[in-house]
A tleap script that builds the chain and sets N, CA, C and O, in Angstrom:
source leaprc.protein.ff14SB
mol = sequence {
  NMET ASP GLY GLN THR ARG GLU LEU ILE ALA
  ILE GLY ALA SER VAL CYS ALA HIE CYS GLN
  PRO CYS VAL SER TYR HIE VAL ALA LYS ALA
  ARG GLU LEU GLY VAL SER GLU ASP SER ILE
  ARG GLU ALA VAL ALA VAL GLY GLN ALA VAL
  GLU ARG GLY ALA GLY ALA ALA MET ARG GLU
  TYR ALA ALA LYS VAL THR GLY GLU GLY PRO
  ALA GLY ALA GLY ARG CGLY
}
set mol.1.N position { -11.099 -11.639 -21.854 }
set mol.1.CA position { -11.182 -10.186 -21.955 }
set mol.1.C position { -9.982 -9.715 -22.777 }
set mol.1.O position { -8.857 -10.174 -22.581 }
set mol.2.N position { -10.241 -8.808 -23.681 }
set mol.2.CA position { -9.131 -8.323 -24.508 }
set mol.2.C position { -8.301 -7.282 -23.757 }
set mol.2.O position { -8.736 -6.732 -22.745 }
set mol.3.N position { -7.108 -7.027 -24.269 }
set mol.3.CA position { -6.168 -6.120 -23.610 }
set mol.3.C position { -6.665 -4.690 -23.495 }
set mol.3.O position { -6.413 -4.019 -22.494 }
set mol.4.N position { -7.372 -4.218 -24.523 }
set mol.4.CA position { -7.891 -2.846 -24.471 }
set mol.4.C position { -8.889 -2.685 -23.330 }
set mol.4.O position { -8.826 -1.720 -22.568 }
set mol.5.N position { -9.804 -3.633 -23.220 }
set mol.5.CA position { -10.801 -3.573 -22.148 }
set mol.5.C position { -10.127 -3.650 -20.790 }
set mol.5.O position { -10.477 -2.911 -19.870 }
set mol.6.N position { -9.162 -4.547 -20.670 }
set mol.6.CA position { -8.431 -4.687 -19.405 }
set mol.6.C position { -7.767 -3.372 -19.004 }
set mol.6.O position { -7.822 -2.980 -17.838 }
set mol.7.N position { -7.147 -2.699 -19.950 }
set mol.7.CA position { -6.466 -1.438 -19.625 }
set mol.7.C position { -7.461 -0.340 -19.269 }
set mol.7.O position { -7.185 0.476 -18.389 }
set mol.8.N position { -8.604 -0.304 -19.932 }
set mol.8.CA position { -9.615 0.698 -19.577 }
set mol.8.C position { -10.129 0.467 -18.154 }
set mol.8.O position { -10.320 1.420 -17.398 }
set mol.9.N position { -10.347 -0.776 -17.799 }
set mol.9.CA position { -10.763 -1.088 -16.428 }
set mol.9.C position { -9.663 -0.678 -15.449 }
set mol.9.O position { -9.936 -0.086 -14.405 }
set mol.10.N position { -8.426 -0.997 -15.797 }
set mol.10.CA position { -7.301 -0.651 -14.923 }
set mol.10.C position { -7.158 0.862 -14.756 }
set mol.10.O position { -6.794 1.336 -13.679 }
set mol.11.N position { -7.440 1.614 -15.806 }
set mol.11.CA position { -7.389 3.076 -15.697 }
set mol.11.C position { -8.427 3.559 -14.690 }
set mol.11.O position { -8.104 4.335 -13.791 }
set mol.12.N position { -9.656 3.112 -14.833 }
set mol.12.CA position { -10.704 3.524 -13.897 }
set mol.12.C position { -10.385 3.128 -12.467 }
set mol.12.O position { -10.571 3.918 -11.540 }
set mol.13.N position { -9.906 1.909 -12.289 }
set mol.13.CA position { -9.559 1.437 -10.941 }
set mol.13.C position { -8.403 2.242 -10.363 }
set mol.13.O position { -8.398 2.559 -9.174 }
set mol.14.N position { -7.432 2.570 -11.192 }
set mol.14.CA position { -6.275 3.342 -10.729 }
set mol.14.C position { -6.669 4.749 -10.302 }
set mol.14.O position { -6.171 5.269 -9.304 }
set mol.15.N position { -7.568 5.359 -11.068 }
set mol.15.CA position { -8.062 6.693 -10.704 }
set mol.15.C position { -8.791 6.612 -9.359 }
set mol.15.O position { -8.563 7.430 -8.468 }
set mol.16.N position { -9.660 5.629 -9.230 }
set mol.16.CA position { -10.434 5.456 -8.000 }
set mol.16.C position { -9.515 5.213 -6.802 }
set mol.16.O position { -9.800 5.666 -5.693 }
set mol.17.N position { -8.413 4.498 -7.030 }
set mol.17.CA position { -7.467 4.176 -5.960 }
set mol.17.C position { -6.458 5.298 -5.693 }
set mol.17.O position { -5.624 5.184 -4.794 }
set mol.18.N position { -6.534 6.371 -6.467 }
set mol.18.CA position { -5.616 7.510 -6.320 }
set mol.18.C position { -4.160 7.107 -6.547 }
set mol.18.O position { -3.260 7.641 -5.899 }
set mol.19.N position { -3.925 6.169 -7.462 }
set mol.19.CA position { -2.567 5.689 -7.740 }
set mol.19.C position { -2.037 6.354 -9.009 }
set mol.19.O position { -2.293 5.883 -10.117 }
set mol.20.N position { -1.303 7.443 -8.841 }
set mol.20.CA position { -0.801 8.188 -9.993 }
set mol.20.C position { 0.137 7.367 -10.875 }
set mol.20.O position { 0.006 7.420 -12.098 }
set mol.21.N position { 1.081 6.606 -10.304 }
set mol.21.CA position { 1.931 5.796 -11.183 }
set mol.21.C position { 1.121 4.756 -11.962 }
set mol.21.O position { 1.438 4.447 -13.111 }
set mol.22.N position { 0.079 4.224 -11.330 }
set mol.22.CA position { -0.768 3.236 -12.006 }
set mol.22.C position { -1.511 3.872 -13.169 }
set mol.22.O position { -1.592 3.281 -14.245 }
set mol.23.N position { -2.057 5.073 -12.969 }
set mol.23.CA position { -2.769 5.767 -14.045 }
set mol.23.C position { -1.817 5.995 -15.209 }
set mol.23.O position { -2.165 5.723 -16.358 }
set mol.24.N position { -0.629 6.488 -14.923 }
set mol.24.CA position { 0.350 6.748 -15.989 }
set mol.24.C position { 0.671 5.475 -16.761 }
set mol.24.O position { 0.693 5.481 -17.992 }
set mol.25.N position { 0.918 4.397 -16.049 }
set mol.25.CA position { 1.261 3.131 -16.688 }
set mol.25.C position { 0.117 2.634 -17.568 }
set mol.25.O position { 0.329 2.286 -18.730 }
set mol.26.N position { -1.091 2.601 -17.017 }
set mol.26.CA position { -2.209 2.015 -17.744 }
set mol.26.C position { -2.678 2.891 -18.907 }
set mol.26.O position { -3.142 2.369 -19.921 }
set mol.27.N position { -2.562 4.213 -18.775 }
set mol.27.CA position { -2.887 5.081 -19.912 }
set mol.27.C position { -1.883 4.840 -21.038 }
set mol.27.O position { -2.273 4.731 -22.200 }
set mol.28.N position { -0.599 4.755 -20.706 }
set mol.28.CA position { 0.419 4.500 -21.726 }
set mol.28.C position { 0.189 3.143 -22.392 }
set mol.28.O position { 0.289 3.022 -23.613 }
set mol.29.N position { -0.117 2.130 -21.592 }
set mol.29.CA position { -0.367 0.791 -22.132 }
set mol.29.C position { -1.604 0.793 -23.038 }
set mol.29.O position { -1.603 0.170 -24.100 }
set mol.30.N position { -2.655 1.497 -22.613 }
set mol.30.CA position { -3.874 1.586 -23.433 }
set mol.30.C position { -3.559 2.243 -24.777 }
set mol.30.O position { -4.030 1.787 -25.819 }
set mol.31.N position { -2.774 3.300 -24.752 }
set mol.31.CA position { -2.393 3.965 -26.004 }
set mol.31.C position { -1.601 3.025 -26.907 }
set mol.31.O position { -1.824 2.995 -28.117 }
set mol.32.N position { -0.669 2.250 -26.322 }
set mol.32.CA position { 0.093 1.265 -27.095 }
set mol.32.C position { -0.830 0.272 -27.790 }
set mol.32.O position { -0.549 -0.181 -28.900 }
set mol.33.N position { -1.933 -0.061 -27.127 }
set mol.33.CA position { -2.876 -1.043 -27.664 }
set mol.33.C position { -3.897 -0.419 -28.619 }
set mol.33.O position { -4.770 -1.113 -29.139 }
set mol.34.N position { -3.784 0.898 -28.847 }
set mol.34.CA position { -4.658 1.563 -29.804 }
set mol.34.C position { -5.987 2.032 -29.256 }
set mol.34.O position { -6.921 2.284 -30.017 }
set mol.35.N position { -6.082 2.153 -27.939 }
set mol.35.CA position { -7.323 2.659 -27.334 }
set mol.35.C position { -7.450 4.145 -27.659 }
set mol.35.O position { -6.470 4.884 -27.578 }
set mol.36.N position { -8.641 4.579 -28.023 }
set mol.36.CA position { -8.855 5.983 -28.383 }
set mol.36.C position { -8.750 6.894 -27.156 }
set mol.36.O position { -8.992 6.477 -26.023 }
set mol.37.N position { -8.386 8.141 -27.419 }
set mol.37.CA position { -8.296 9.124 -26.334 }
set mol.37.C position { -9.661 9.337 -25.676 }
set mol.37.O position { -9.748 9.527 -24.463 }
set mol.38.N position { -10.718 9.304 -26.477 }
set mol.38.CA position { -12.068 9.441 -25.918 }
set mol.38.C position { -12.375 8.311 -24.939 }
set mol.38.O position { -12.951 8.552 -23.878 }
set mol.39.N position { -11.999 7.089 -25.282 }
set mol.39.CA position { -12.242 5.950 -24.387 }
set mol.39.C position { -11.413 6.064 -23.116 }
set mol.39.O position { -11.885 5.726 -22.031 }
set mol.40.N position { -10.188 6.537 -23.247 }
set mol.40.CA position { -9.332 6.732 -22.065 }
set mol.40.C position { -9.952 7.781 -21.150 }
set mol.40.O position { -10.023 7.583 -19.937 }
set mol.41.N position { -10.402 8.895 -21.724 }
set mol.41.CA position { -11.042 9.941 -20.910 }
set mol.41.C position { -12.303 9.416 -20.236 }
set mol.41.O position { -12.591 9.760 -19.090 }
set mol.42.N position { -13.053 8.581 -20.952 }
set mol.42.CA position { -14.270 8.006 -20.369 }
set mol.42.C position { -13.930 7.079 -19.201 }
set mol.42.O position { -14.630 7.079 -18.188 }
set mol.43.N position { -12.872 6.298 -19.333 }
set mol.43.CA position { -12.443 5.420 -18.238 }
set mol.43.C position { -12.031 6.239 -17.018 }
set mol.43.O position { -12.332 5.865 -15.884 }
set mol.44.N position { -11.346 7.350 -17.250 }
set mol.44.CA position { -10.973 8.244 -16.148 }
set mol.44.C position { -12.239 8.788 -15.482 }
set mol.44.O position { -12.330 8.812 -14.254 }
set mol.45.N position { -13.200 9.218 -16.269 }
set mol.45.CA position { -14.446 9.768 -15.725 }
set mol.45.C position { -15.204 8.723 -14.912 }
set mol.45.O position { -15.773 9.045 -13.868 }
set mol.46.N position { -15.218 7.489 -15.376 }
set mol.46.CA position { -15.890 6.428 -14.620 }
set mol.46.C position { -15.177 6.214 -13.276 }
set mol.46.O position { -15.830 6.090 -12.240 }
set mol.47.N position { -13.854 6.172 -13.297 }
set mol.47.CA position { -13.096 6.031 -12.051 }
set mol.47.C position { -13.376 7.162 -11.082 }
set mol.47.O position { -13.499 6.936 -9.878 }
set mol.48.N position { -13.477 8.382 -11.600 }
set mol.48.CA position { -13.778 9.538 -10.754 }
set mol.48.C position { -15.180 9.433 -10.167 }
set mol.48.O position { -15.391 9.767 -9.001 }
set mol.49.N position { -16.133 8.975 -10.961 }
set mol.49.CA position { -17.511 8.832 -10.477 }
set mol.49.C position { -17.596 7.777 -9.376 }
set mol.49.O position { -18.280 7.972 -8.371 }
set mol.50.N position { -16.900 6.665 -9.571 }
set mol.50.CA position { -16.899 5.614 -8.549 }
set mol.50.C position { -16.266 6.146 -7.265 }
set mol.50.O position { -16.772 5.908 -6.168 }
set mol.51.N position { -15.159 6.863 -7.412 }
set mol.51.CA position { -14.472 7.424 -6.232 }
set mol.51.C position { -15.372 8.396 -5.485 }
set mol.51.O position { -15.413 8.380 -4.255 }
set mol.52.N position { -16.092 9.239 -6.212 }
set mol.52.CA position { -17.004 10.190 -5.551 }
set mol.52.C position { -18.099 9.452 -4.792 }
set mol.52.O position { -18.412 9.791 -3.651 }
set mol.53.N position { -18.674 8.449 -5.426 }
set mol.53.CA position { -19.734 7.680 -4.779 }
set mol.53.C position { -19.226 6.936 -3.562 }
set mol.53.O position { -19.884 6.918 -2.521 }
set mol.54.N position { -18.060 6.324 -3.686 }
set mol.54.CA position { -17.484 5.592 -2.553 }
set mol.54.C position { -17.133 6.548 -1.420 }
set mol.54.O position { -17.332 6.226 -0.249 }
set mol.55.N position { -16.614 7.716 -1.762 }
set mol.55.CA position { -16.277 8.701 -0.731 }
set mol.55.C position { -17.506 9.185 0.015 }
set mol.55.O position { -17.486 9.310 1.240 }
set mol.56.N position { -18.573 9.459 -0.718 }
set mol.56.CA position { -19.808 9.918 -0.082 }
set mol.56.C position { -20.382 8.825 0.814 }
set mol.56.O position { -20.826 9.101 1.928 }
set mol.57.N position { -20.373 7.593 0.332 }
set mol.57.CA position { -20.896 6.476 1.124 }
set mol.57.C position { -20.062 6.275 2.390 }
set mol.57.O position { -20.615 5.995 3.453 }
set mol.58.N position { -18.758 6.411 2.288 }
set mol.58.CA position { -17.899 6.237 3.459 }
set mol.58.C position { -18.106 7.361 4.467 }
set mol.58.O position { -18.094 7.111 5.672 }
set mol.59.N position { -18.295 8.591 4.000 }
set mol.59.CA position { -18.552 9.691 4.936 }
set mol.59.C position { -19.837 9.435 5.712 }
set mol.59.O position { -19.884 9.643 6.924 }
set mol.60.N position { -20.876 8.985 5.020 }
set mol.60.CA position { -22.140 8.653 5.690 }
set mol.60.C position { -21.957 7.521 6.678 }
set mol.60.O position { -22.436 7.593 7.809 }
set mol.61.N position { -21.266 6.476 6.254 }
set mol.61.CA position { -21.058 5.316 7.108 }
set mol.61.C position { -20.258 5.697 8.350 }
set mol.61.O position { -20.616 5.302 9.460 }
set mol.62.N position { -19.186 6.454 8.178 }
set mol.62.CA position { -18.359 6.858 9.317 }
set mol.62.C position { -19.161 7.712 10.289 }
set mol.62.O position { -19.015 7.569 11.503 }
set mol.63.N position { -20.003 8.594 9.772 }
set mol.63.CA position { -20.841 9.420 10.640 }
set mol.63.C position { -21.814 8.549 11.421 }
set mol.63.O position { -22.037 8.777 12.610 }
set mol.64.N position { -22.388 7.562 10.767 }
set mol.64.CA position { -23.326 6.660 11.428 }
set mol.64.C position { -22.633 5.846 12.513 }
set mol.64.O position { -23.130 5.753 13.636 }
set mol.65.N position { -21.504 5.266 12.185 }
set mol.65.CA position { -20.779 4.414 13.122 }
set mol.65.C position { -20.294 5.194 14.337 }
set mol.65.O position { -20.258 4.658 15.444 }
set mol.66.N position { -19.927 6.436 14.143 }
set mol.66.CA position { -19.410 7.240 15.256 }
set mol.66.C position { -20.497 8.031 15.970 }
set mol.66.O position { -20.219 8.754 16.926 }
set mol.67.N position { -21.740 7.893 15.503 }
set mol.67.CA position { -22.832 8.614 16.140 }
set mol.67.C position { -22.852 10.087 15.832 }
set mol.67.O position { -23.461 10.875 16.556 }
set mol.68.N position { -22.185 10.463 14.753 }
set mol.68.CA position { -22.097 11.873 14.386 }
set mol.68.C position { -23.333 12.375 13.666 }
set mol.68.O position { -23.484 13.584 13.492 }
set mol.69.N position { -24.214 11.497 13.246 }
set mol.69.CA position { -25.368 11.922 12.470 }
set mol.69.C position { -24.940 12.235 11.046 }
set mol.69.O position { -23.974 11.653 10.552 }
set mol.70.N position { -25.637 13.139 10.380 }
set mol.70.CA position { -25.258 13.479 9.005 }
set mol.70.C position { -23.825 13.952 8.930 }
set mol.70.O position { -23.334 14.627 9.836 }
set mol.71.N position { -23.161 13.599 7.854 }
set mol.71.CA position { -21.749 13.964 7.676 }
set mol.71.C position { -21.543 15.440 7.941 }
set mol.71.O position { -22.268 16.282 7.413 }
set mol.72.N position { -20.545 15.752 8.765 }
set mol.72.CA position { -20.213 17.143 9.061 }
set mol.72.C position { -21.030 17.758 10.178 }
set mol.72.O position { -20.741 18.881 10.591 }
set mol.73.N position { -22.056 17.054 10.690 }
set mol.73.CA position { -22.914 17.646 11.709 }
set mol.73.C position { -22.202 17.752 13.048 }
set mol.73.O position { -22.364 18.741 13.763 }
set mol.74.N position { -21.425 16.750 13.387 }
set mol.74.CA position { -20.695 16.771 14.667 }
set mol.74.C position { -21.613 16.686 15.865 }
set mol.74.O position { -22.836 16.735 15.732 }
set mol.75.N position { -21.016 16.560 17.031 }
set mol.75.CA position { -21.781 16.482 18.280 }
set mol.75.C position { -21.407 17.620 19.201 }
set mol.75.O position { -21.197 17.384 20.391 }
set mol.76.N position { -21.319 18.773 18.738 }
set mol.76.CA position { -21.059 19.953 19.530 }
set mol.76.C position { -20.245 19.799 20.672 }
set mol.76.O position { -19.990 20.770 21.384 }
savepdb mol mol.pdb
quit
């Protein structure tokens, strides 16, 4: 895998992991390697999409495991 691809993956993973220092590092490294700003923004967007999906899945799973039913429904 080339360095540009590695940094784009790292950017998305860092966004998903909510690691601000990691995002800063990997964006700077990607720029050093000549990655376009459009590609960097796309990697950020992919990380955000994964995070949203994982968050929604975890809310559903936690509700199921705790017997809460649909997320936010609660058991009065």
